[in-house]
Steps between C-alpha positions, in 0.01 A plus 500: 500500500483172691326536837707423811410238759450778758234671286334162432461408866415852618218522244360165613527605864309827454239391244427137593633396839395800712146546366432136414665281763548745787177694444684826567305824467571748224650734759747236617596420142549871427723535807711199396525636145628832635765315700638343183480825305725653767723194497553530125566874536755430773684249280505736204612807696753343735616184322449599138288188444202574274178305543540313171840365614404388850511125561422299812861400563586869549268530798668416831431559867766773510338677206156488662637638829673779307169582329317514833767731644471716188127544555571632848813707438447635149121515478454588869240226547404413856575162655139390455520567126827306485322206659218524245760476220659202674163325533447529124846359429449217748176405330671492158788282617265263682331460162837442332589220742251278318502657155879522464676282760832505313622780723312394812783578743512867392120532515507371856781741590279784376207362698721508812524881486317609817233764531651812653365607838295816492425750770150443632302819469246614755144449384339833419127521566227752575279514805124483451487878539767530230298281261185704567684825435653370175161386369346839577729671249346406159237749384184291472328773299710412196512185288875467544470550874242222527736265317787612722290417806394156374856394417675542840184399687491166320876460527490550876185295564639197316868539590575461129836540331518782247532258206190315619308828491631587154393162360150509650199478268131556585430127466714435808272706725194330653221732611271221621529429871747404630692773316839383375775577251723246326866605499764340278830509684856380454538186291145548364362380835148626560327569831156623603501797737185630674388859447342719765175686438646856491759392243229329291294820490797713390607244239149444363446875458828532313432198276148615418626845402767348276265248337690211653192316627401403145571144387691636200749665739588183691854475368578872497755632753325590824721807538621684193643831384357763264593285199292210641822303557556321829706691749871434532695467823629853445144621450374346824801634691437846355140496622602389848784753520268785405259430785783416738636853455155649558450292813843596636411866461198429718682294766858393439505298824255246357653468152866402448716685250547180299177316425488216250213287374637208701456713812121464461543122492717511814243727667214257435702208639596694814143615563366145463764374741422772753133399489596146593463334160691171482824507300374212286208711376727799440731272299210391280377857448847623401576197286819405682643156426567432869387630836869554584499788249196652671668480842702812420194705596482339844868579552456873441172549687626654824146548635425128487835424658430739787146365548634144513772594750255688722258207490772257607661734751523391863601756761807374684604826662468561877156623608645783705768749418835375636598680816852552376360749248442722800792408731831325512371176656565294186643199685204486742254518212674219308499273808126541539405489131260220389468342847 
């Protein structure tokens, strides 16, 4: 069977352009691949167009919009997921503008499809007391409990994303002063994050017990399951959920009903902000591309807002209680006010 032009360009996009020219991470490439798997499924199920028959001239702006609506209406995807699918398609058709300009007008029509507005969710974070309670839950008398203490402690202390924790290896941890850990974030961008002494002691004890301080273990996963395989997102979420439930039984006021791994990252950012750490430093610790992204924490910190308002407040009210509060002489009071 002769390959179609769509399959030719899609293969080049995923295997050469994204990893080679764009330097996209394997996670980004996997996400884009999933977008096109769904796209091909949509065409087969709703348009009766099998993958081996699909050609570029069949793909139009109207078809792409229909696919995006299908992801929301038929697959019940949220608006954010729809936008992720659109980002993958936009990237592909940007690539096609230069690789196959014969249908440039249609590619640009597809690129004109706007990102759909999403509802901005309130940032969910724990107080310092909530973090302390959560970290008290793992049983430090057991090997599993000591791992389960090291994982969220390091995640909170560094403000790391869950994927950054999953991908960590012992070689990325520096136990010489100043203590640091190297995190590999989105787009394979690396950053160095300082570690605090209590976290270092917990992590070093865990790594020593697991034989992870040996040179031969440098490229092993820092956190792994019983099969010595690195933890998955589901595995990390399971660990956190287990101790979240235990902590809620102890004090449900400190621990929200829904607690995700990203909540620990939000918590670290909020606590740094509340201690007066500059947003630029918080941006660098979190690995944000711009300080504008980090500003969301300043917007939700009501304590800092109140402190700033109180600091700038000037009393403009009358020094004495107005007499008309006590009698009917309102007109007399107004005539004499501020003279």
